[in-house]
Steps between C-alpha positions, in 0.01 A plus 500: 500500500868589560581766759832673489607750765697812407642775706203720404198279558344166430431457139283217374550369158190311391484256206171664429441758230255710696179653361389808690163440661466136359483192713622275218865577490724335238789317669825423331447128566157501344627706209782256422257210511218654296710687249800280422819685404598462140764227460842647454659355183837662557788461737456749779872468595599657176311821542446768759159631543378808683138589594450868544195635690438872507285571807361782704299434819445134413553335840182286453623325188881542472588215739305238310628619163860483610446158672338350188781627275778392742332155531562454128869578547504853358698790649255786589560871501234731655526866414315675778383834356470696820257275696388622837387151608700184564550411136881495523525304827260234386670461161838454674360236742345320204844476332523792265776752449349851554587834359296783658435850364481766770194639324263402219669534165265304282494160340737592222777579757444162660515315165816683399662405834396139438674496159811667631522243785457210252788641292726550799436154626528343153165327492403305184129599521285724717118471554286794615174440694281752679506514875118524559424137454330516155771288341550130583863420587449137408473615130854639510640188322230534228602859430865405516468208264537698167817653649671185614406312177662782298184584314487863617695785667189624670206295626176696554212378713166601378169503691229344280149354510391295797852505639457852638269664737558839341210742551333623175627861550855367517444294190386804308790710632739215415372485138558878457845479642584197287395691192711802588802285583451338154503842332820575698668203329431193726195310415435220752193335664530651841722808520450574869553163664791513740568118505799475265830326460817624331823318401846631547502690168163671571609578862798697384297684233232596757756596772671740271201668334202522730427857578124512582337580831190379688297218343582559134798270523315196347431688185856638487641155539300386192627795294861437603447133418400590148786754468756241614354237266443261783290185431196455722245230586157544657385261774135486640491561880242508769431825686309578807313822590203385708556500875843673491534794730627708204650442160672835454644762716402767252168644397384325183431827320836650577660162427354495152567868446869448578530211257317681228719809546817287463359324196407830332854626554644181355262505209603861424866408517484185293219588261508881450313483166212311661496705823586848375422481131157342542403724794621814310298391183182455704550837665553658161182343352298605811625857476430513124146369561433756770647781275278403205195481729584848637521642150178338399323645801633844402361480147173334604421721800742795474640404842868455556622320808849608597513220757436216248744673253769513770449137595510394135814698428669352814408139407622547138830654604573258788382210291727593216805541717426174687465309174829637364678406833360146472630463142839652587549292814408190313743565217811626687571183696487302181742737326741483794473118509572481120805724545637291787463184296 
């Protein structure tokens, strides 16, 4: 263990990647021996790499993550998103450059700052990993490989099979979000994994276009990737959940709700006929059905329900308007595009 004294207090940087409440800690030395780093088949001197770690209150894990990345020769940037613990101090002692937000602004803000920093410092590639310890820094070269070999602009890690400790409820939620992201225009194996690498072309595209907030940034990156016609590769990675103090600073329900809300807005913007047209058609059919049933009840039992009649009328009117809006919003952009060409 290396002890470095600062003017604030003694900070200890351990080569262990701690597990809260567990006696069997994973040390950096053991990790490098038991999980060999992928062999670099490129010249490191020709490219500048940056590892970005968004973090909030991650003093338990941040030191080891930074140390493992630095040990492989990568520059490390930690975006401290308003931590109230020693995350920033420990990251600095471990060798990272730190940018700290005065208050919590969400993961998207941290990711955008990472891209902006990479552009300003002219890095050839940037890798993002989470700060809670679920990602293995020794796999950075594996995720980077498609970038340095020129096979992709974006390299996406995906959690799969026995390589992940993901709880069942997370697997189900991931499937749903993967499906919605696919509808939004970016079909990939794991839409929510934060372990990703971007080349210079992709970095510039992301830095100028990312607008999302909170934890919806992963889905937005994929949508922008498709929009910018960036090539991508998918790389299997390991992922830990068991034994970690926490794997998200946000409630899972609100996390998923925020992502779904963003995806719905994107789907509505990019696929108005699907989102508005189909929704409006379903409302129209439902209203028509209720209306016919109300009329049948009147003729069969001489009883007329003004409530059901009102609901039916509202659904038919709103459904018709929504369907027309979907058709119009789907056609207008195509007409404008044709005129510009």
